[in-house]
C-alpha positions as CSV (number, residue, x, y, z in Angstrom):
1,X,-5.6,-12.4,8.8
2,X,-4.6,-14.2,5.6
3,X,-1.9,-12.3,4.8
4,X,-0.1,-13.1,8.0
5,X,-1.0,-16.6,7.3
6,X,1.1,-17.1,4.4
7,X,4.2,-15.2,5.8
8,X,5.5,-18.3,7.4
9,X,7.4,-17.9,9.3
10,X,6.1,-14.2,10.1
11,X,9.5,-12.4,11.5
12,X,11.2,-13.1,7.9
13,X,8.7,-11.0,6.4
14,X,8.1,-6.6,6.1
15,X,5.4,-5.8,4.3
16,X,5.3,-2.3,2.3
17,X,2.1,-1.0,2.0
18,X,2.5,1.3,-0.7
19,X,-1.0,3.8,-0.4
20,X,-2.6,3.8,-4.4
21,X,-2.3,7.0,-6.1
22,X,-5.2,8.4,-8.1
23,X,-5.4,7.9,-12.0
24,X,-8.5,8.1,-14.2
25,X,-8.6,4.3,-13.5
26,X,-12.2,3.2,-11.8
27,X,-10.3,2.4,-8.7
28,X,-9.8,4.3,-5.7
29,X,-7.2,4.5,-3.1
30,X,-8.1,3.3,0.5
31,X,-8.7,6.1,3.4
32,X,-5.4,7.0,5.9
33,X,-7.2,5.6,8.4
34,X,-7.8,2.3,6.8
35,X,-4.1,1.8,6.0
36,X,-3.4,2.4,9.5
37,X,-5.5,-0.5,10.4
38,X,-4.4,-2.8,8.1
39,X,-0.9,-2.2,9.0
40,X,-1.7,-2.8,12.7
41,X,-3.6,-5.7,11.9
42,X,-0.5,-7.5,9.9
43,X,1.6,-6.3,13.1
44,X,-0.9,-7.6,15.8
45,X,-0.2,-10.8,13.9
46,X,3.3,-10.7,14.3
47,X,4.0,-8.9,10.7
48,X,6.5,-5.8,10.2
49,X,4.9,-3.4,8.3
50,X,5.3,0.1,6.9
51,X,3.3,2.8,4.9
52,X,5.6,4.1,2.4
53,X,5.4,8.1,1.9
54,X,3.4,9.0,-1.1
55,X,5.4,11.2,-3.7
56,X,4.7,13.3,-6.7
57,X,0.9,13.1,-6.4
58,X,0.8,16.3,-6.5
59,X,2.1,16.6,-10.3
60,X,1.0,13.4,-11.3
61,X,4.2,11.9,-11.2
62,X,3.3,9.4,-7.8
63,X,3.9,5.2,-8.9
64,X,1.7,4.0,-11.0
65,X,0.5,7.9,-12.4
66,X,3.1,7.8,-15.2
67,X,1.9,4.4,-16.1
68,X,-1.6,5.5,-16.2
69,X,-0.7,8.9,-18.3
70,X,1.5,6.9,-21.0
71,X,-1.0,4.2,-21.7
72,X,-3.7,7.3,-22.3
């Protein structure tokens, strides 16, 4: 895994995975299964990783959503 290769020494890093929140942009977020698989792959390569909780999605106030509204 390329990310694990550049994080040296691996036990000095912790990766916070932040799920992409839906906006009117052309991008869509990964499935929970894909996010969990990525986290597991990082951990298999000795990199600590956590998946951040998403809050505010139901009122379009999650990370990235407010910036997208302001730009519109």
